[in-house]
Legacy VTK file of the C-alpha trace (Angstrom):
# vtk DataFile Version 3.0
C-alpha trace
ASCII
DATASET POLYDATA
POINTS 179 float
117.977 81.537 88.243
116.829 80.935 91.760
115.963 83.526 94.483
115.047 82.819 97.984
112.184 85.255 99.557
110.764 86.301 102.460
107.507 84.312 102.497
105.578 87.037 104.739
106.336 89.909 102.669
106.809 88.426 99.156
106.418 90.766 96.319
107.453 89.356 92.883
107.905 91.406 89.601
104.490 91.172 87.597
104.676 88.387 84.818
108.422 88.230 85.628
108.967 84.364 86.003
108.432 81.604 83.646
108.380 79.005 86.558
108.052 79.466 90.386
109.282 76.337 92.654
107.842 76.701 96.276
109.487 74.401 98.497
108.353 74.054 102.144
107.242 77.557 102.170
103.288 77.355 102.160
103.680 75.432 105.585
105.993 77.903 107.155
103.858 81.027 106.619
100.839 82.430 107.867
100.402 84.607 104.789
99.593 81.659 102.585
96.885 83.767 100.985
99.227 86.617 99.932
102.027 84.302 98.846
99.283 82.572 96.270
98.363 85.971 95.054
101.945 86.669 94.362
102.317 83.375 92.415
99.537 84.569 90.031
101.389 88.059 89.786
104.739 86.999 89.390
104.154 84.074 86.724
103.855 84.866 82.924
100.712 83.608 81.150
100.706 79.575 81.205
103.837 79.975 83.635
104.555 77.087 85.817
104.236 76.569 89.489
105.625 73.604 91.577
104.693 73.419 95.154
106.521 70.524 97.411
105.274 71.117 100.771
104.081 69.371 104.086
100.206 68.729 104.332
98.323 67.427 107.111
97.374 63.718 106.695
95.344 61.340 109.192
94.911 63.709 112.095
92.390 61.287 113.711
94.646 58.863 116.353
97.687 61.008 115.536
96.735 64.228 117.689
99.811 63.453 120.124
102.179 63.631 117.281
101.015 66.370 115.665
101.008 68.186 118.816
104.702 67.418 119.386
105.091 68.343 115.722
103.521 71.725 116.058
105.145 72.714 119.309
108.489 71.694 118.353
109.028 73.611 115.287
110.189 77.284 115.332
109.064 78.867 113.163
105.742 77.211 113.811
105.170 74.555 110.923
101.429 75.339 109.737
100.607 72.518 107.333
97.156 72.631 105.467
95.388 69.531 104.008
96.209 68.764 100.269
92.452 69.818 99.352
92.951 73.186 100.811
96.223 73.799 98.875
94.545 72.697 95.559
91.472 74.673 96.530
93.818 77.871 97.127
95.185 77.398 93.860
91.904 76.756 91.748
90.729 79.863 93.306
93.396 81.728 91.576
92.582 80.020 88.249
95.830 77.772 88.435
95.225 74.679 86.426
96.360 71.549 88.320
98.142 69.139 86.464
99.622 67.114 89.551
98.751 66.659 93.037
100.530 63.622 94.144
101.486 62.386 97.809
105.120 61.629 97.562
106.146 61.135 100.765
107.118 57.424 100.117
109.668 58.986 97.933
110.951 61.685 100.404
111.335 59.619 103.551
114.381 57.600 102.473
115.840 60.770 100.936
115.778 62.304 104.514
117.163 59.273 106.070
120.254 59.160 103.357
120.669 62.949 103.951
121.190 62.654 107.621
123.180 59.420 107.356
125.647 61.075 104.789
125.656 64.187 107.443
126.572 61.930 110.426
129.009 60.410 108.459
131.092 63.972 107.748
130.990 64.668 111.625
134.328 64.292 113.380
134.143 63.457 116.905
135.536 66.318 119.091
135.805 68.580 116.148
132.230 70.273 116.194
132.214 73.156 118.611
129.694 72.849 121.462
127.110 75.652 119.684
127.205 73.954 116.546
126.551 70.616 118.303
123.217 72.340 119.973
122.298 73.411 116.759
122.821 70.032 115.150
120.834 68.318 117.878
117.785 70.650 117.855
117.500 70.024 114.087
118.031 66.084 114.403
115.209 66.476 116.981
112.989 68.296 114.740
113.654 65.784 111.806
112.854 62.893 114.068
109.576 64.433 114.926
108.692 64.909 111.391
109.798 61.393 110.483
107.546 60.090 113.101
104.669 62.107 111.686
105.388 61.176 108.259
105.381 57.402 109.415
102.403 57.912 111.254
100.408 59.234 108.203
99.691 62.327 110.344
101.891 64.447 107.990
102.374 63.972 104.311
104.427 65.575 101.594
102.739 66.750 98.504
103.856 67.992 95.088
101.498 69.925 93.267
102.234 71.227 89.560
100.004 73.804 88.020
100.076 76.450 85.218
98.965 79.904 85.539
95.462 80.287 83.476
94.751 83.709 84.875
95.847 85.521 81.813
94.251 83.331 79.430
90.896 84.336 80.882
91.898 87.884 79.685
92.323 86.816 76.317
96.155 87.155 76.171
98.377 84.226 74.532
101.478 83.669 76.779
103.407 81.061 74.764
103.290 79.025 71.552
101.924 76.187 72.782
98.892 78.131 73.956
98.302 79.304 70.345
95.121 77.344 68.428
96.361 75.954 65.211
LINES 1 180
179 0 1 2 3 4 5 6 7 8 9 10 11 12 13 14 15 16 17 18 19 20 21 22 23 24 25 26 27 28 29 30 31 32 33 34 35 36 37 38 39 40 41 42 43 44 45 46 47 48 49 50 51 52 53 54 55 56 57 58 59 60 61 62 63 64 65 66 67 68 69 70 71 72 73 74 75 76 77 78 79 80 81 82 83 84 85 86 87 88 89 90 91 92 93 94 95 96 97 98 99 100 101 102 103 104 105 106 107 108 109 110 111 112 113 114 115 116 117 118 119 120 121 122 123 124 125 126 127 128 129 130 131 132 133 134 135 136 137 138 139 140 141 142 143 144 145 146 147 148 149 150 151 152 153 154 155 156 157 158 159 160 161 162 163 164 165 166 167 168 169 170 171 172 173 174 175 176 177 178
């Protein structure tokens, strides 16, 4: 089952989840530390955490595109560097199994999604209010794509498991047992 959550006030059921998927949430909240604490709180021992999010790539020489990106987003986009995300997880005793730049896989999907969406639009049918929202979203994604193409912004996937409970001497799953 999937649940949406308010990033700023995230409060997960203690040891209530086998897995958590955090998609584009760390870069969208100022309360990253609290969110990461809740991942530990909410995951069962050896539970899986998958984080897919924007991270800062090569900032040098890309200051203008990053400024445009940060100024044009509401709510503000607040990406960390990949090393900062990994450090935040390690600090909480997560075992990181995958930390991979997936930008080259994501960019074609973004373009494909916008292509499908544009084909679904019918001239003269979209109300002006909706058209303005669509144009704002398109502008936001155009800036994101430029930032991704320049290397200023990247998309990373982290896969980690909760090892905090193991340190307390608890065994969470059959795969944790020693044979």
